Backbone as CSV, one residue per row, in Angstrom:
resi,resn,N_x,N_y,N_z,CA_x,CA_y,CA_z,C_x,C_y,C_z
1,MET,1.009,-1.207,-0.035,0.336,-0.176,-0.138,1.133,1.682,0.035
2,LYS,0.562,2.378,-0.985,1.077,3.117,-1.110,1.191,4.491,0.116
3,ARG,2.573,4.457,0.663,2.026,5.990,1.621,1.167,7.072,1.683
4,THR,1.006,7.498,0.475,-0.658,8.280,-0.053,-1.721,7.534,0.786
5,HIS,-1.822,6.370,0.225,-3.218,5.699,0.397,-3.203,4.925,1.876
6,LEU,-2.489,5.532,2.790,-2.407,4.734,3.848,-3.841,5.379,4.869
7,PRO,-4.808,4.792,5.233,-5.952,5.002,6.217,-5.442,5.574,7.506
8,LEU,-4.993,6.860,7.280,-4.573,7.223,8.837,-5.733,7.856,9.798
9,ASN,-6.752,8.248,9.247,-7.679,8.618,10.383,-8.851,6.950,10.728
10,GLY,-8.588,5.962,9.835,-9.259,5.113,10.157,-8.281,4.048,11.112
11,LEU,-7.092,4.425,11.300,-6.272,3.579,12.104,-5.850,4.452,13.309
12,ARG,-6.321,5.560,13.712,-6.600,6.393,14.739,-7.182,5.932,15.086
13,VAL,-8.727,5.378,14.501,-10.252,5.423,15.221,-9.664,3.936,15.830
14,LEU,-9.102,3.075,14.853,-8.932,1.828,15.484,-7.778,1.580,16.819
15,ASP,-7.213,2.501,16.881,-6.028,2.748,18.078,-7.138,3.077,19.590
16,ALA,-7.895,4.084,19.039,-8.792,4.406,20.300,-9.836,3.338,20.616
17,ALA,-10.095,2.492,19.676,-11.506,1.639,20.414,-10.311,0.399,20.787
18,ALA,-9.186,0.197,19.988,-8.661,-0.558,20.700,-8.203,-0.462,22.224
19,ARG,-7.884,0.624,22.786,-7.292,0.676,23.716,-8.824,0.988,24.790
20,HIS,-9.905,1.457,24.626,-11.200,1.457,25.182,-11.651,0.312,25.306
21,LEU,-11.565,-0.532,24.162,-12.684,-1.592,23.507,-14.015,-1.317,23.832
22,SER,-14.255,0.178,23.085,-15.452,0.134,23.674,-15.633,1.423,22.018
23,PHE,-16.764,1.405,21.152,-17.125,2.268,20.554,-17.436,3.665,20.840
24,THR,-18.089,3.738,21.852,-18.594,4.388,22.394,-17.676,5.407,23.180
25,ARG,-16.581,4.752,24.092,-16.007,5.680,24.817,-14.262,6.092,23.815
26,ALA,-14.868,5.297,22.314,-13.613,5.857,21.291,-13.860,6.841,20.956
27,ALA,-15.629,6.823,20.591,-16.116,8.216,20.442,-15.719,9.403,21.226
28,ASP,-16.114,9.062,22.272,-16.377,10.171,23.493,-14.492,10.797,23.113
29,GLU,-13.540,10.082,23.206,-12.365,10.938,22.861,-11.922,11.421,21.704
30,LEU,-12.907,10.621,20.753,-12.129,11.616,19.658,-13.135,12.162,19.324
31,ALA,-14.560,12.646,19.930,-15.426,14.013,19.983,-16.053,13.536,18.116
32,VAL,-16.856,12.403,17.930,-17.450,11.765,17.115,-18.581,10.979,17.622
33,THR,-19.275,10.696,16.764,-20.432,9.566,17.466,-20.273,8.212,17.494
34,PRO,-21.059,7.476,17.933,-20.493,5.915,17.924,-20.640,5.197,16.742
35,ALA,-21.543,5.673,15.958,-22.168,5.492,14.373,-20.596,5.909,13.769
36,ALA,-20.318,6.748,14.010,-18.969,7.138,12.908,-17.823,6.524,13.020
37,VAL,-17.281,5.878,14.672,-16.333,4.845,15.015,-16.618,3.597,14.032
38,GLY,-18.231,3.282,14.643,-18.402,1.709,13.571,-18.280,2.008,11.888
39,GLN,-18.331,3.106,11.555,-17.933,3.251,9.890,-16.804,3.287,9.309
40,GLN,-16.179,4.005,10.591,-14.556,3.804,10.412,-13.830,2.380,10.178
41,ILE,-14.358,1.748,11.269,-13.984,0.753,11.254,-14.281,-0.420,10.343
42,ARG,-15.470,-0.364,10.026,-16.129,-1.746,8.789,-15.427,-0.776,7.504
43,ALA,-15.179,0.343,7.453,-14.377,1.043,6.359,-12.937,0.184,6.132
44,LEU,-12.127,-0.050,7.173,-10.971,-0.176,7.607,-10.749,-1.847,7.321
45,GLU,-11.620,-2.535,8.250,-11.743,-3.861,7.458,-11.696,-3.938,6.111
46,ASP,-13.147,-3.541,5.277,-13.114,-3.565,4.086,-11.482,-3.253,3.217
47,LEU,-11.019,-1.949,2.951,-9.597,-2.244,3.334,-8.434,-3.395,2.912
48,LEU,-8.383,-3.428,4.579,-7.258,-4.833,5.027,-8.194,-5.662,4.764
49,GLY,-9.280,-5.994,4.360,-9.808,-7.526,4.184,-9.331,-8.386,5.698
50,VAL,-9.486,-8.093,6.541,-9.005,-8.492,7.983,-10.316,-8.002,9.006
51,VAL,-10.705,-9.061,9.699,-11.804,-8.139,10.801,-10.873,-8.019,12.078
52,LEU,-11.304,-6.834,12.484,-10.801,-5.858,13.433,-11.239,-6.523,15.088
53,PHE,-12.459,-6.600,15.270,-13.348,-6.730,16.464,-13.890,-7.848,16.241
54,ARG,-14.209,-8.713,17.214,-15.590,-9.683,17.339,-16.080,-9.037,18.633
55,ARG,-17.656,-9.118,18.504,-18.555,-8.762,19.418,-19.077,-10.183,20.540
56,THR,-18.575,-10.058,21.550,-18.452,-11.305,22.752,-19.754,-10.618,23.538
57,THR,-20.504,-11.744,24.621,-21.406,-11.078,25.437,-20.572,-10.437,26.433
58,LYS,-19.129,-10.370,27.105,-18.608,-9.407,27.595,-17.928,-7.996,26.831
59,GLY,-18.619,-8.127,25.399,-18.307,-7.040,24.641,-16.814,-6.916,23.740
60,LEU,-16.267,-5.910,22.964,-15.778,-5.770,22.359,-13.921,-6.943,22.601
61,VAL,-13.984,-7.709,21.900,-12.738,-8.340,21.890,-11.699,-8.181,20.194
62,LEU,-10.378,-7.442,20.832,-9.361,-7.375,19.341,-8.902,-9.183,18.640
63,THR,-9.078,-9.441,17.047,-8.624,-10.374,16.934,-7.551,-10.393,16.821
64,ASP,-6.898,-11.380,16.389,-5.389,-11.642,16.111,-4.721,-10.741,15.256
65,GLU,-5.405,-10.835,14.160,-5.036,-9.685,13.381,-4.593,-8.762,13.741
66,ALA,-5.502,-7.834,14.610,-5.410,-6.274,15.133,-4.722,-6.317,15.632
67,SER,-4.802,-6.913,17.112,-3.090,-6.869,17.269,-1.971,-7.374,17.289
68,ALA,-1.846,-7.567,16.005,-0.438,-7.660,15.456,-0.289,-6.628,15.141
69,GLY,-0.997,-6.112,14.610,-0.728,-4.701,13.671,-0.290,-3.188,14.812
70,LEU,-1.152,-3.470,15.809,-1.585,-2.654,17.007,-0.285,-1.358,17.671
71,ASP,0.859,-2.465,17.900,1.974,-1.653,18.317,2.928,-1.024,17.161
72,ALA,2.487,-1.673,16.174,3.468,-0.637,15.228,2.759,0.709,14.944
73,ILE,1.719,0.246,14.604,0.411,1.986,14.392,0.825,2.356,15.193
74,ARG,0.889,2.296,16.762,0.925,3.443,17.997,2.060,3.684,17.979
75,GLU,3.473,2.728,17.592,4.518,3.184,17.413,5.078,4.518,16.461
76,GLY,4.164,4.195,15.331,4.035,5.494,14.235,3.560,6.693,14.447
77,PHE,2.309,6.494,15.219,1.870,8.022,15.233,2.774,8.315,16.428
78,LEU,3.395,7.819,17.632,4.493,8.539,18.172,5.419,9.261,17.226
79,ARG,5.934,8.655,16.237,6.735,9.041,15.577,6.293,10.341,14.484
80,PHE,4.741,10.438,14.356,4.215,11.349,13.435,4.048,12.296,14.982
81,GLU,4.060,12.462,15.976,4.153,12.840,17.167,5.141,14.030,16.855
82,GLU,6.240,13.160,17.178,7.693,13.811,17.032,7.798,14.894,15.666
83,GLY,7.626,14.198,14.445,8.029,14.838,13.601,7.619,16.323,13.869
84,VAL,5.872,16.160,14.158,5.072,17.702,13.928,6.110,18.671,15.400
85,GLN,6.293,17.895,16.336,6.944,19.023,17.022,8.084,19.443,16.483
86,ALA,9.017,18.632,16.015,9.900,18.866,15.320,9.461,20.273,14.209
87,MET,8.680,19.903,13.434,9.069,20.929,12.374,8.018,22.489,13.157
88,GLN,7.479,22.326,14.636,6.800,23.428,15.198,8.010,24.168,16.138
89,ALA,9.170,23.191,16.135,10.349,24.037,16.963,10.600,25.193,16.491
90,GLY,11.034,25.592,15.106,11.137,26.914,14.923,10.168,27.983,15.290
91,GLN,9.005,27.602,15.046,7.840,28.015,15.866,8.346,28.820,17.358
92,SER,8.340,28.196,17.899,8.720,28.219,19.369,10.373,28.721,19.802
93,SER,11.032,28.651,18.803,11.976,28.956,18.946,12.384,31.056,19.630
94,HIS,13.522,31.173,20.307,13.837,31.999,20.785,14.127,33.474,19.536
95,VAL,14.555,32.890,18.281,15.323,33.471,17.263,14.413,34.270,16.054
96,TYR,14.712,35.235,15.699,13.403,36.388,15.146,14.711,36.511,13.775
97,THR,14.110,36.044,12.707,15.161,36.715,11.731,14.180,37.652,10.959
98,VAL,14.587,38.757,10.538,13.708,39.899,9.962,14.399,40.999,9.279
99,ALA,13.483,40.973,7.803,14.499,42.072,6.686,13.729,43.335,7.275
100,CYS,14.541,44.062,6.815,14.023,45.496,6.805,15.078,46.402,6.611
101,PRO,14.151,47.774,5.952,15.376,48.231,5.687,16.197,49.089,6.996
102,ARG,17.341,49.648,6.288,18.481,50.219,6.987,18.005,51.227,7.788
103,ASP,17.144,52.561,6.962,16.656,53.148,7.455,15.672,53.409,8.742
104,PHE,14.609,52.200,8.168,13.704,52.295,8.932,14.038,52.048,10.405
105,PHE,14.972,50.668,10.383,15.508,50.059,11.576,15.617,50.810,12.204
106,ALA,16.889,52.085,11.488,17.464,53.083,12.540,16.877,53.639,13.362
107,ALA,15.822,54.522,12.429,14.322,55.656,12.872,13.583,55.153,13.482
108,TRP,12.999,53.795,13.386,11.897,53.504,14.297,11.845,52.286,14.609
109,LEU,12.482,51.036,13.931,12.199,49.542,14.436,12.886,49.169,15.494
110,SER,14.124,49.631,15.178,15.400,49.350,16.488,14.744,49.714,18.145
111,SER,14.299,50.914,18.593,13.901,50.908,19.692,12.713,50.327,20.176
112,ARG,11.801,49.681,19.468,10.770,49.081,19.118,10.813,47.610,19.806
113,LEU,11.868,47.303,18.950,12.599,45.923,19.244,13.244,46.070,20.767
114,ALA,14.115,46.747,20.842,14.761,46.542,22.287,13.175,46.724,23.637
115,ALA,12.628,47.630,22.998,11.110,47.170,24.401,10.934,46.072,24.451
116,PHE,10.158,45.483,23.088,10.808,44.035,22.751,11.256,42.751,23.279
117,ARG,12.508,43.102,23.303,13.055,42.049,24.176,13.060,42.813,25.525
118,ALA,13.284,43.906,25.622,13.414,43.947,26.938,12.420,43.177,28.225
119,ALA,10.968,43.181,27.304,9.631,42.379,28.453,9.869,40.985,27.940
120,ASN,10.580,40.259,26.654,10.973,38.932,26.810,12.640,39.023,26.266
121,PRO,13.420,38.950,27.518,14.714,39.044,27.537,15.623,37.760,26.720
122,ALA,14.671,36.573,26.507,14.980,35.607,25.833,15.482,35.374,24.348
123,MET,14.564,36.501,23.640,14.458,36.759,22.627,15.913,36.972,21.728
124,ARG,16.229,36.783,20.733,17.078,37.248,19.678,17.124,37.659,18.805
125,PHE,17.604,38.583,17.648,17.539,38.960,16.385,18.040,38.817,15.206
126,ALA,17.896,38.807,15.065,18.908,38.646,13.216,18.047,38.947,12.316
127,LEU,19.159,40.565,12.059,18.643,41.504,11.023,19.275,40.870,9.571
128,VAL,18.288,41.348,8.452,18.623,40.737,7.327,18.174,42.228,6.093
129,GLY,18.927,42.372,5.332,18.852,43.743,4.197,17.382,43.362,4.118
130,THR,16.559,44.328,3.091,15.180,44.005,2.358,15.219,43.556,1.050
131,ASP,14.241,43.106,0.137,14.299,42.933,-0.924,12.746,42.669,-1.517
132,ALA,12.172,43.097,-2.458,10.697,42.604,-2.657,10.592,41.459,-3.087
133,ASP,11.997,40.534,-3.407,11.714,39.287,-3.976,12.474,38.196,-3.420
134,ILE,12.795,38.424,-2.188,13.332,37.816,-0.978,12.593,36.688,-0.939
135,ASP,13.281,35.450,-1.173,12.607,34.112,-0.727,12.553,34.001,0.807
136,PHE,11.610,34.027,1.697,11.288,33.707,2.695,11.738,32.503,3.172
137,THR,11.663,31.352,2.424,12.016,30.128,3.204,13.264,30.034,2.930
138,GLU,13.867,30.422,1.833,15.494,30.257,1.476,16.205,31.525,2.589
139,ALA,15.867,32.387,2.623,16.444,33.559,3.735,16.048,32.979,5.208
140,ASN,15.246,31.904,5.185,14.743,31.720,6.622,14.002,32.940,7.636
141,LEU,13.647,33.441,7.008,12.666,34.816,7.519,11.206,34.184,8.212
142,ASN,11.298,35.138,9.236,9.983,34.932,9.983,9.086,36.289,9.447
143,LEU,9.795,37.445,9.439,9.177,38.655,9.088,9.251,39.688,8.289
144,ALA,9.193,40.395,7.501,9.580,41.286,6.615,9.026,42.903,7.083
145,VAL,9.811,44.136,6.875,9.277,45.030,6.769,9.652,46.045,5.282
146,ARG,8.409,46.623,4.529,8.508,46.590,3.169,7.639,47.988,3.207
147,TRP,8.504,49.225,2.253,7.418,50.247,1.702,6.481,50.102,0.606
148,ALA,5.609,50.103,0.727,4.572,49.455,-0.302,3.395,49.805,-0.086
149,GLU,2.640,49.717,-1.201,0.855,50.051,-1.629,0.460,48.470,-0.740
150,GLY,1.126,47.871,-0.536,-0.087,46.739,-0.178,0.785,45.475,0.577
151,PRO,0.409,44.647,1.359,1.012,43.305,1.395,1.806,42.183,0.089
152,GLY,0.470,42.783,-0.718,0.869,41.988,-2.347,0.067,40.660,-2.040
153,GLU,0.778,39.665,-2.266,0.560,38.000,-1.881,0.869,37.812,-0.778
154,LEU,1.395,38.345,0.194,1.859,38.002,1.490,0.549,38.310,2.269
155,GLU,0.631,37.552,3.770,-0.308,38.343,4.999,0.588,39.571,5.589
156,GLY,-0.008,40.651,5.966,0.475,41.845,6.351,-0.560,42.458,7.031
157,ILE,0.182,43.661,7.513,-0.306,44.700,7.947,0.454,46.066,8.200
158,ALA,-0.268,47.528,8.040,0.142,48.384,7.744,0.895,48.848,9.310
159,LEU,1.997,49.647,8.936,2.245,50.240,10.309,2.288,51.891,10.435
160,GLY,0.824,52.013,10.154,0.441,53.418,10.451,-0.044,53.884,9.368
161,GLU,-0.715,55.398,8.925,-1.292,55.605,8.198,-0.117,55.818,6.800
162,PRO,-0.315,56.048,5.662,0.231,55.696,4.333,0.275,57.542,4.127
163,LEU,1.585,57.945,4.965,1.531,59.396,4.770,3.174,59.935,4.653
164,THR,3.139,60.772,3.863,4.777,61.092,3.741,5.013,62.621,4.010
165,GLN,6.133,63.189,4.191,6.455,64.304,4.746,7.460,64.937,3.581
166,VAL,7.278,66.272,3.097,8.710,66.862,2.825,9.130,67.766,3.790
167,VAL,10.366,67.114,3.675,11.478,67.935,4.646,13.017,68.696,3.915
168,ALA,13.383,69.727,4.646,14.503,70.523,4.376,14.917,71.225,5.532
169,ALA,16.030,71.460,5.278,17.171,71.861,6.230,16.327,73.253,7.107
170,PRO,16.083,73.500,8.139,15.593,75.005,8.648,15.765,76.145,8.307
171,GLY,15.196,76.752,7.832,14.992,78.125,6.633,14.990,77.979,5.445
172,ALA,14.818,76.666,4.925,15.223,76.352,3.646,13.755,77.014,2.813
173,GLY,13.614,77.020,1.989,11.943,78.010,1.160,11.619,76.846,0.161
174,GLU,10.000,76.684,-0.018,9.624,76.001,-1.019,10.630,75.484,-2.329
175,ASP,10.919,76.495,-2.675,12.320,76.702,-3.946,13.094,75.656,-4.100
176,THR,13.228,75.198,-2.773,14.954,74.383,-2.831,14.608,72.964,-3.621
177,PRO,15.546,73.013,-4.254,15.921,71.391,-5.492,15.097,70.304,-4.531
178,TRP,14.955,69.533,-5.217,14.162,68.347,-4.952,15.582,67.255,-4.795
179,ILE,15.401,66.141,-3.777,16.587,65.265,-3.597,15.379,64.108,-3.954
180,GLY,16.068,63.107,-4.438,15.200,61.532,-5.078,15.809,61.075,-4.690
181,TRP,14.920,59.519,-4.321,15.043,58.551,-3.706,14.392,57.513,-4.257
182,PRO,14.559,56.045,-4.338,13.640,55.405,-5.369,12.473,54.616,-4.767
183,GLY,12.327,55.165,-3.549,11.034,54.731,-2.736,9.872,56.031,-3.072
184,ASP,10.478,57.170,-3.316,9.722,58.313,-3.451,8.967,58.420,-4.821
185,THR,7.622,58.456,-4.693,6.455,58.148,-5.965,5.895,59.789,-5.690
186,ALA,6.723,60.640,-6.641,5.610,62.033,-6.306,4.360,62.157,-7.069
187,PRO,3.259,63.106,-6.610,1.898,63.190,-6.904,2.011,63.123,-8.236
188,GLU,0.805,62.715,-8.434,0.056,62.614,-10.054,0.196,64.032,-10.417
189,GLY,0.808,64.682,-11.445,0.667,66.089,-12.132,1.878,66.779,-11.432
190,GLU,2.746,66.544,-10.527,3.881,67.162,-10.219,4.668,67.136,-11.151
191,VAL,5.387,68.186,-11.293,6.719,68.553,-12.266,7.916,69.020,-11.240
192,ARG,8.877,68.269,-11.118,9.529,68.477,-10.105,11.479,68.237,-11.457
193,GLU,12.460,68.989,-11.014,13.808,68.470,-11.152,14.420,68.211,-9.637
194,THR,15.505,66.878,-9.968,16.123,66.129,-9.108,17.047,66.580,-9.342
195,GLN,17.850,67.226,-8.439,19.181,67.843,-8.842,20.213,66.826,-7.736
196,PHE,19.629,66.337,-6.866,20.327,65.427,-6.262,19.658,64.019,-5.611
197,SER,20.427,62.321,-5.816,19.564,61.629,-5.870,20.479,60.795,-4.786
198,VAL,19.731,59.744,-3.842,20.435,58.660,-2.623,19.512,57.247,-2.927
199,GLY,20.055,56.501,-2.098,19.868,55.342,-2.348,18.619,54.994,-1.603
200,ASP,18.255,55.853,-0.427,17.170,55.353,0.636,16.207,56.927,1.000
201,ALA,15.394,56.470,2.513,14.706,58.016,2.829,15.715,58.351,3.927
202,GLY,16.365,57.196,4.692,17.148,58.179,5.647,18.112,58.933,5.217
203,THR,19.020,58.299,4.174,19.855,59.078,3.483,19.314,60.427,2.893
204,ALA,18.174,60.518,2.362,17.681,61.922,1.946,17.172,62.599,3.213
205,ILE,16.888,62.223,3.976,16.591,62.839,5.159,17.966,63.627,5.599
206,SER,18.808,62.577,5.508,20.215,63.379,6.044,20.911,64.238,4.736
207,ALA,20.288,64.228,3.555,20.954,64.710,2.308,20.860,66.134,2.809
208,ALA,18.659,66.132,3.183,18.094,67.403,3.243,18.405,68.338,4.391
209,ALA,18.969,67.798,5.507,19.656,68.346,6.900,20.772,68.787,6.329
210,ALA,21.838,68.510,5.677,22.660,69.066,5.387,22.641,70.682,4.240
211,GLY,21.452,70.520,3.459,21.306,71.737,2.886,21.270,71.528,1.097
212,LEU,21.253,69.957,1.416,21.397,69.915,-0.121,20.267,69.932,-1.107
213,GLY,18.963,70.073,-0.394,17.159,70.235,-1.026,16.714,69.869,0.482
214,LYS,15.170,69.492,-0.796,13.877,69.249,0.402,14.062,67.929,-0.378
215,ALA,13.169,66.649,0.344,12.968,65.374,-0.014,11.301,65.085,0.595
216,ARG,10.912,64.409,-0.316,9.521,63.775,0.156,9.589,62.239,0.769
217,VAL,9.538,61.883,2.346,9.821,60.601,2.901,9.146,59.766,3.268
218,PRO,8.856,59.148,4.036,8.026,58.677,5.263,7.730,59.420,6.382
219,ALA,6.558,59.485,6.358,6.517,60.379,7.718,6.717,59.919,9.096
220,MET,6.409,58.677,9.156,7.118,57.842,10.599,9.015,57.927,10.577
221,LEU,9.387,57.914,9.122,11.024,58.293,9.183,11.502,59.709,9.511
222,ALA,10.575,60.606,9.230,10.865,62.284,9.542,10.582,62.761,11.089
223,GLU,9.661,61.792,11.511,9.055,62.757,12.883,10.411,62.961,13.541
224,SER,11.247,62.189,13.808,12.279,62.113,15.204,13.258,63.438,14.511
225,ALA,13.810,63.044,12.931,14.211,64.032,12.328,13.816,65.717,12.663
226,ILE,12.579,65.943,12.354,12.144,67.053,12.949,11.649,67.659,14.322
227,ALA,11.643,66.238,15.002,11.364,67.018,16.240,13.113,67.096,17.394
228,SER,14.307,66.435,16.493,15.150,66.998,17.019,15.602,68.055,16.204
229,GLY,15.106,68.679,15.144,15.456,70.553,14.806,16.657,69.682,13.554
230,ARG,16.609,68.547,13.064,17.414,68.770,12.078,17.019,68.837,10.643
231,VAL,16.088,68.717,10.584,15.039,69.001,9.147,14.090,69.955,9.584
232,ALA,13.320,71.008,8.989,12.233,71.129,9.391,10.799,70.868,7.807
233,ALA,9.302,70.453,8.582,8.689,70.274,7.791,7.953,71.196,7.037
234,LEU,8.337,70.969,6.046,7.490,72.085,4.549,5.932,71.528,4.530
235,GLY,5.067,72.389,4.691,4.057,71.652,4.828,2.914,70.671,5.743
236,PRO,2.211,69.945,6.093,1.412,69.258,6.455,1.724,68.015,5.759
237,PRO,1.834,66.828,6.593,1.931,65.369,5.867,0.827,65.168,5.099
238,GLU,1.366,64.564,3.699,0.680,63.865,2.748,0.398,62.770,2.657
239,HIS,-0.749,62.844,2.136,-1.491,61.370,2.125,-1.166,60.697,0.832
240,GLY,-0.345,59.293,0.793,0.259,59.039,-0.381,-0.088,57.289,-0.820
241,ARG,0.215,56.553,-1.460,0.031,55.405,-2.111,0.872,54.002,-0.905
242,ARG,1.677,54.452,-0.501,2.808,53.667,0.277,2.552,53.586,1.573
243,ALA,3.139,52.635,2.288,3.158,53.012,4.014,4.704,51.443,3.680
244,TYR,4.754,51.723,5.370,5.435,50.757,5.801,4.564,49.419,6.273
245,TRP,4.630,48.075,5.755,4.167,47.210,6.066,5.114,46.035,6.730
246,LEU,4.510,44.981,7.916,4.747,44.210,8.103,3.983,42.835,7.345
247,VAL,5.048,42.039,6.769,4.488,41.032,5.392,5.030,39.824,6.024
248,ALA,4.336,39.065,5.559,4.814,37.479,5.558,4.177,35.935,5.154
249,PRO,4.818,35.471,4.327,3.564,34.379,4.128,3.027,33.384,5.241
250,LEU,1.952,32.780,4.792,0.569,32.378,6.269,0.865,31.645,6.956
251,PRO,1.991,30.413,6.785,2.710,29.974,7.559,3.617,30.441,8.347
252,GLN,4.496,31.577,8.341,5.066,32.446,9.027,4.300,33.311,10.105
253,TRP,2.964,33.697,9.173,2.346,34.699,9.757,1.601,33.828,11.087
254,ARG,1.319,32.889,10.735,0.366,32.370,12.033,1.422,31.767,12.977
255,GLN,2.873,31.643,12.656,3.585,31.391,14.330,3.289,32.118,15.222
256,LYS,3.110,31.373,16.373,3.121,32.432,17.719,3.757,33.317,18.066
257,LYS,5.046,33.125,18.031,6.253,34.572,17.797,5.895,35.330,17.038
258,VAL,5.750,35.415,15.612,5.357,36.219,14.922,3.933,36.716,15.318
259,LYS,3.100,36.169,15.447,1.726,37.112,15.824,2.421,38.174,17.414
260,ALA,3.192,37.747,18.131,3.631,38.084,19.680,4.336,39.538,19.207
261,LEU,4.731,39.439,18.133,5.778,40.472,17.567,5.213,41.514,17.052
262,VAL,3.967,40.986,15.834,3.308,41.901,15.139,2.742,42.846,16.594
263,ALA,1.786,41.890,17.042,1.239,42.861,17.809,1.820,44.211,18.761
264,ALA,3.155,43.732,19.446,3.845,44.300,19.751,4.468,45.435,19.310
265,LEU,4.101,45.877,17.890,5.059,46.255,17.278,3.798,46.982,16.812
266,THR,2.388,46.598,16.636,1.254,47.460,16.036,1.071,47.975,17.555
267,GLU,1.197,47.637,18.554,0.377,48.446,19.956,1.588,49.616,19.848
268,ALA,2.352,49.765,19.711,3.406,50.786,19.487,3.049,52.001,18.939
269,LEU,2.441,51.458,18.039,1.746,52.734,17.326,0.642,53.645,17.972
270,VAL,0.261,53.101,18.998,-1.505,53.548,19.823,-0.709,54.693,20.405
């Protein structure tokens, strides 16, 4: 019999019925009806071509054929449990591997991770660079942060509103030239000349603080730079299409440790 055709549900019912020597008590254990237990046993007998139980005046009795296979079946189920526990080991691990833009980590995520680890001292973190095409399985990622319009095909939750903020050195005027970076999507219809280009929003803020121009950056990143006086806000925050998103494939998203970290990071927004 091929492994893919093993009657695992029927064997589980057989194990319970053999331990209790009662379809009724087996049904209670398995949270099904006694009739369902009887149907599973009959189907298993038909498939195997053997009789598994005999009814006597004293109740159910295992046949020799059933007794001959029970030890191996029970050992098999124990191995299944060990396999499941091994697969869940990563879920209960104290190590998180997170992909995150470096500028977002420095400006926002680092302090939140520090607070999370202070409340969970056993936790350990490994940070890797972010990439829209990164393979979660190959990189052994638990979670990623992306500046995007949504989670795409992944599970995800936005870290705040999709807001951007135009910043420049204190005292700079509206006619200050633009600083460009890859994640800056200018509003439709805006005509501008970029005189300085950098690789990410954090560097754009530093360039603006140095007087090299003005930059439209994620409002979350700009908050601390504005509060410290490194840059000044040119106008109010603007609604855009992108936000920072926590994302992961469904299997990782369902992990208890990932749920705990996502909850902590989203609570930090309140």
